[in-house]
Legacy VTK file of the C-alpha trace (Angstrom):
# vtk DataFile Version 3.0
C-alpha trace
ASCII
DATASET POLYDATA
POINTS 122 float
-4.487 39.290 20.056
-2.193 36.423 21.058
-3.170 34.703 24.315
-0.130 34.030 26.554
-1.885 32.570 29.603
-0.996 28.849 29.460
-4.105 27.866 31.471
-6.401 29.518 29.003
-4.496 27.884 26.057
-4.624 24.475 27.737
-8.348 24.761 28.431
-9.068 25.729 24.848
-7.021 22.742 23.588
-8.696 20.320 26.004
-12.139 21.565 25.136
-11.579 20.862 21.453
-9.819 17.603 22.152
-12.826 16.360 24.125
-15.354 17.697 21.591
-14.113 15.749 18.583
-12.378 12.502 17.757
-8.889 13.315 16.447
-6.394 10.782 15.077
-3.615 12.388 17.121
-5.154 10.658 20.149
-4.021 7.313 18.628
-0.386 8.506 18.805
0.007 10.787 21.842
-1.327 11.037 25.334
-3.651 13.853 26.275
-0.813 15.603 28.118
1.469 15.341 25.090
-1.255 16.612 22.746
-1.836 19.654 24.919
1.891 20.303 25.027
2.405 19.856 21.269
-0.502 22.064 20.260
0.215 24.762 22.836
3.852 24.814 21.638
2.669 25.274 18.050
0.321 28.114 19.071
2.786 29.898 21.338
5.788 29.741 18.940
4.012 30.243 15.551
4.868 33.918 15.362
8.254 33.599 17.026
10.216 30.890 15.193
10.770 29.968 11.621
10.708 26.304 12.656
9.909 24.339 15.811
10.430 20.627 16.169
8.925 18.265 18.739
9.850 14.586 19.088
7.729 12.204 21.096
8.273 8.502 21.945
5.358 6.092 22.064
3.330 7.778 24.824
-0.200 6.287 24.435
-1.767 3.465 26.404
-0.129 0.043 26.663
-2.633 -1.312 24.167
-1.013 0.763 21.477
2.587 -0.166 22.179
4.292 -1.359 19.026
2.028 0.611 16.770
4.771 3.114 16.219
8.027 4.131 17.885
8.323 7.892 17.426
6.298 10.853 16.191
7.820 14.190 15.244
5.784 17.354 14.658
7.600 20.169 12.941
5.825 23.477 12.593
6.582 26.756 10.994
4.524 29.875 10.384
2.604 28.285 7.503
3.365 24.545 7.617
3.039 21.527 9.795
4.918 18.323 9.043
4.645 15.007 10.828
7.075 12.115 10.771
5.643 8.845 12.083
8.462 6.314 12.158
9.559 6.279 8.538
6.351 7.756 7.068
5.821 11.502 6.737
3.580 14.145 5.261
2.972 17.855 5.612
0.468 20.610 4.976
1.513 24.074 3.835
-1.043 26.860 4.234
-1.415 29.963 2.178
-1.875 31.901 5.411
-0.150 31.748 8.796
-1.285 28.773 10.925
-2.154 31.168 13.742
-3.773 34.543 13.010
-3.966 35.397 16.713
-7.462 36.926 16.314
-9.282 34.067 17.994
-7.717 31.418 20.233
-10.462 28.922 19.492
-10.082 29.409 15.713
-6.262 29.022 15.867
-6.508 25.863 17.987
-9.153 24.440 15.690
-6.992 25.190 12.673
-3.996 23.477 14.271
-6.088 20.406 15.042
-7.472 20.387 11.507
-4.062 20.632 9.890
-2.642 17.852 12.113
-5.692 15.714 11.219
-5.133 16.317 7.506
-1.455 15.393 7.741
-2.252 12.233 9.752
-4.925 11.262 7.228
-2.343 11.534 4.486
0.161 9.434 6.457
-2.403 6.768 7.355
-3.484 6.476 3.672
0.101 5.613 2.544
LINES 1 123
122 0 1 2 3 4 5 6 7 8 9 10 11 12 13 14 15 16 17 18 19 20 21 22 23 24 25 26 27 28 29 30 31 32 33 34 35 36 37 38 39 40 41 42 43 44 45 46 47 48 49 50 51 52 53 54 55 56 57 58 59 60 61 62 63 64 65 66 67 68 69 70 71 72 73 74 75 76 77 78 79 80 81 82 83 84 85 86 87 88 89 90 91 92 93 94 95 96 97 98 99 100 101 102 103 104 105 106 107 108 109 110 111 112 113 114 115 116 117 118 119 120 121
């Protein structure tokens, strides 16, 4: 069942963000990560495509590493554009199954990590 309580969703995202070291932390602030992932979770069954554009929002030590990051999600795909580099992952199943919030959030994080790994290896 899809969770619609933003506080519950936010806490699930923060819990997984703090439990692991994700590459997305190199590109977005904690607040932006929570926003991006919660948007993917809440819209995955509602929209055929959802785009989010962020400017450089991490600490001052990372300024100049990149200018913009865009995350585009659909029911079965997440694409990331990082300046002029991009990659995507297309799943055989919907990104969110809405059976377990923790599993859906973990899958979103995993797909984003995979896409960023592909971009960083270019």
